[in-house]
C-alpha positions as CSV (number, residue, x, y, z in Angstrom):
1,M,0.0,0.1,0.1
2,G,3.0,2.3,0.2
3,D,2.3,5.8,1.4
4,V,-1.3,5.7,0.4
5,A,-3.6,6.3,3.5
6,A,-6.4,3.8,4.1
7,T,-9.8,5.3,3.5
8,V,-13.1,5.3,5.7
9,A,-16.2,6.0,3.7
10,F,-19.6,6.6,5.1
11,V,-22.3,4.9,2.7
12,D,-25.1,6.9,4.0
13,E,-25.5,10.7,3.7
14,E,-26.3,10.9,7.3
15,P,-24.4,8.2,9.3
16,N,-26.2,7.2,12.6
17,G,-24.5,7.9,15.9
18,L,-22.9,4.6,16.0
19,A,-21.5,4.6,12.4
20,D,-20.2,8.2,12.9
21,M,-18.4,7.2,16.1
22,L,-17.0,3.8,14.9
23,G,-15.9,5.4,11.5
24,G,-14.3,8.3,13.1
25,L,-12.5,6.2,15.7
26,I,-11.1,3.8,12.9
27,E,-10.1,6.7,10.8
28,A,-8.4,8.4,13.7
29,N,-6.6,5.3,14.7
30,L,-5.6,4.6,11.0
31,A,-4.1,8.2,10.7
32,Q,-2.2,7.9,14.1
33,H,-1.2,4.2,13.5
34,P,-0.5,3.9,9.8
35,E,0.8,0.4,10.5
36,R,-2.6,-0.7,11.2
37,R,-3.5,-0.4,7.6
38,A,-2.1,-4.2,7.7
39,L,-5.2,-4.9,9.6
40,L,-7.6,-4.1,6.9
41,K,-8.4,-7.7,5.5
42,P,-11.6,-8.8,4.0
43,A,-14.6,-9.1,6.7
44,V,-17.9,-7.8,7.3
45,V,-18.8,-7.0,10.7
46,G,-22.2,-6.0,12.1
47,I,-22.3,-4.0,15.4
48,T,-25.7,-3.6,17.1
49,A,-26.5,-1.5,20.5
50,P,-30.1,-2.6,21.1
51,D,-30.4,-0.1,24.0
52,A,-29.7,2.8,21.6
53,G,-31.7,1.2,18.7
54,V,-28.8,1.6,16.2
55,S,-26.7,-0.8,14.2
56,V,-23.8,-0.5,11.8
57,T,-22.1,-2.6,9.2
58,L,-18.3,-2.4,8.6
59,S,-17.2,-3.7,5.3
60,I,-13.4,-4.0,5.5
61,A,-11.1,-4.6,2.6
62,P,-7.3,-3.9,2.0
63,G,-6.9,-0.1,2.0
64,R,-10.5,0.7,3.0
65,V,-13.4,0.6,5.5
66,R,-17.0,1.2,4.3
67,V,-19.4,2.2,7.1
68,A,-23.0,1.7,6.6
69,N,-26.2,2.3,8.7
70,G,-27.9,-0.8,9.9
71,L,-27.3,-4.4,9.3
72,Q,-26.4,-5.2,5.8
73,G,-26.7,-8.6,4.5
74,K,-25.2,-11.4,6.8
75,P,-22.1,-10.3,8.5
76,D,-19.1,-12.7,9.1
77,L,-19.2,-11.4,12.8
78,L,-22.0,-9.9,14.6
79,V,-21.4,-7.9,17.9
80,R,-24.5,-7.0,19.9
81,S,-24.0,-5.1,23.2
82,D,-25.4,-2.1,24.9
83,S,-23.8,1.2,24.0
84,D,-21.8,1.7,27.0
85,A,-20.1,-1.5,26.8
86,L,-19.3,-0.8,23.1
87,L,-17.7,2.4,24.0
88,G,-15.6,0.6,26.8
89,L,-14.2,-2.0,24.2
90,S,-12.2,0.8,22.7
91,T,-10.1,1.3,25.7
92,V,-9.6,-2.3,26.9
93,P,-6.1,-3.3,27.0
94,L,-5.5,-6.2,24.5
95,R,-3.3,-9.3,24.3
96,F,-3.0,-10.9,20.9
97,G,-5.9,-8.7,19.8
98,L,-8.4,-9.9,22.5
99,P,-9.3,-8.3,25.8
100,D,-6.2,-8.9,28.2
101,A,-7.5,-11.1,31.1
102,F,-4.7,-10.0,33.3
103,T,-6.2,-6.5,33.5
104,R,-9.3,-5.5,35.3
105,E,-10.9,-3.9,32.2
106,G,-10.1,-7.3,30.2
107,R,-11.8,-9.4,33.0
108,D,-14.8,-7.1,33.0
109,V,-15.2,-7.6,29.1
110,T,-14.9,-11.4,29.7
111,E,-17.4,-11.3,32.3
112,K,-19.8,-9.4,30.2
113,L,-19.4,-12.3,27.4
114,L,-19.9,-14.9,29.9
115,R,-23.0,-13.2,31.4
116,G,-24.4,-12.7,27.8
117,E,-24.3,-8.8,27.9
118,V,-21.9,-8.8,25.1
119,K,-22.8,-11.3,22.4
120,L,-20.6,-12.4,19.5
121,R,-22.0,-14.4,16.7
122,G,-19.4,-15.8,14.2
123,M,-16.4,-15.5,16.7
124,A,-15.3,-19.2,16.3
125,R,-15.1,-19.1,12.7
126,H,-13.8,-15.5,12.2
127,L,-11.6,-15.0,15.3
128,G,-9.0,-13.3,13.1
129,A,-11.5,-10.7,12.0
130,L,-12.4,-10.1,15.7
131,T,-8.9,-9.7,16.8
132,R,-8.1,-7.2,13.8
133,L,-11.4,-5.3,14.6
134,N,-10.3,-4.9,18.2
135,R,-6.9,-3.5,17.2
136,L,-8.6,-1.3,14.6
137,L,-11.0,0.1,17.4
138,S,-8.3,0.2,20.0
139,V,-7.2,3.7,21.3
140,R,-4.2,2.1,22.9
């Protein structure tokens, strides 16, 4: 990819709050950490926050991320969580691209997964996509 910056494009003229937040976070992280462009491998990720009534689909490909309102098609990976937990995921320390269970924050995320407060569909088949997404969204 050389010196070409990765692009984050919003599909909808008016992105919903979740789309705007996630797209902006990915865009800022790619600008601040250009080496994260290597994380842009083909995957479709749906993220939904039922408490806020919003969903987003991230279509990831080499050099680009497309952000769309709502769930589009059948995502490889589907994350379902309340909006507070989604916001917290961007600040959780990671180990190998997953929440670090050796930290309090990482254990909190693991507990939410075990209690069903954060649900992941497709994690077993698309673990690589999950770890890359975590690293793309991480502000650390």
